[in-house]
C-alpha positions as CSV (number, residue, x, y, z in Angstrom):
1,M,64.8,-111.6,89.4
2,A,63.0,-114.0,87.3
3,D,60.5,-115.8,89.3
4,G,59.1,-115.1,92.8
5,T,57.3,-112.9,94.6
6,G,59.1,-109.7,93.4
7,T,59.0,-110.1,89.3
8,E,57.1,-106.5,89.0
9,A,60.1,-105.4,91.0
10,Q,62.3,-106.2,87.4
11,I,63.7,-103.1,86.0
12,P,65.3,-104.0,81.9
13,G,68.0,-104.1,81.2
14,Y,69.3,-104.5,85.1
15,V,70.2,-107.5,87.4
16,V,67.7,-106.9,90.7
17,A,67.7,-108.4,93.9
18,G,65.2,-108.0,96.7
19,K,62.9,-109.6,99.3
20,T,58.7,-108.9,99.3
21,G,56.7,-108.3,102.4
22,T,53.7,-109.3,103.6
23,A,52.7,-108.8,107.6
24,Q,49.7,-108.0,109.6
25,K,49.6,-105.4,112.2
26,A,48.9,-106.0,115.5
27,L,46.3,-105.9,116.9
28,T,45.9,-101.8,119.6
29,N,45.3,-104.0,122.2
30,G,48.1,-106.4,121.9
31,L,45.7,-109.3,122.1
32,G,47.1,-110.6,118.2
33,Y,46.6,-109.3,115.1
34,S,44.6,-107.6,112.5
35,K,43.1,-109.8,110.2
36,Y,43.0,-106.8,107.8
37,N,45.6,-104.5,108.4
38,Y,48.4,-105.4,106.8
39,V,52.1,-103.8,106.1
40,A,53.3,-104.5,102.6
41,S,56.7,-104.1,101.3
42,F,60.1,-105.2,98.8
43,I,63.4,-103.9,99.9
44,G,65.6,-104.3,96.8
45,M,69.7,-103.9,95.6
46,V,70.9,-103.4,92.0
47,P,72.6,-104.2,89.9
48,A,72.4,-107.6,91.8
49,D,76.4,-108.0,91.4
50,D,77.7,-105.3,92.1
51,P,75.2,-103.0,94.2
52,Q,75.1,-99.4,93.5
53,L,71.1,-98.1,95.2
54,I,69.0,-100.0,97.6
55,V,66.1,-98.7,98.1
56,A,63.3,-99.4,100.6
57,V,59.9,-99.6,100.0
58,V,56.6,-100.2,103.4
59,V,52.9,-99.1,102.4
60,D,51.1,-99.2,105.3
61,E,47.7,-100.7,105.3
62,P,47.9,-101.5,100.9
63,H,45.1,-103.0,99.1
64,P,45.4,-105.4,97.8
65,Y,48.0,-105.6,100.5
66,W,50.8,-107.7,98.9
67,G,54.6,-107.0,98.8
68,G,55.2,-108.1,95.4
69,V,52.0,-106.2,93.8
70,V,52.1,-102.8,95.4
71,A,55.6,-102.2,96.8
72,A,58.0,-103.8,94.3
73,P,56.0,-101.6,91.3
74,A,57.2,-98.4,93.1
75,F,61.0,-99.9,93.7
76,R,60.3,-100.3,89.8
77,Q,59.0,-96.7,89.9
78,I,62.0,-95.0,92.3
79,A,65.4,-97.4,91.6
80,S,64.7,-96.7,87.6
81,Y,64.5,-93.3,88.0
82,A,67.4,-92.9,90.7
83,L,69.6,-94.8,88.0
84,Q,69.1,-92.9,85.5
85,R,69.9,-89.5,87.6
86,L,72.5,-91.3,89.2
87,E,74.1,-92.2,85.7
88,I,74.6,-96.1,87.0
89,A,74.8,-98.3,84.2
90,P,73.5,-102.3,84.3
């Protein structure tokens, strides 16, 4: 993942594939979407050419609210730990 909105998900030595998400939350009255409350997400797999690990991170009402800023770094931390723990080579 050399460019795009998920660059913060990069793990040294591995090729990561993933998708960021940023969504407005529905209003409780059902009449549209909030201008202030969001859900940020990143789902990724690693190594990209032969996926051995898939991690989904969903954050409710973060600030800032972009998936690439909030959820992608969390993916990197979780996946880095899991790759080492599970002894998954690049």
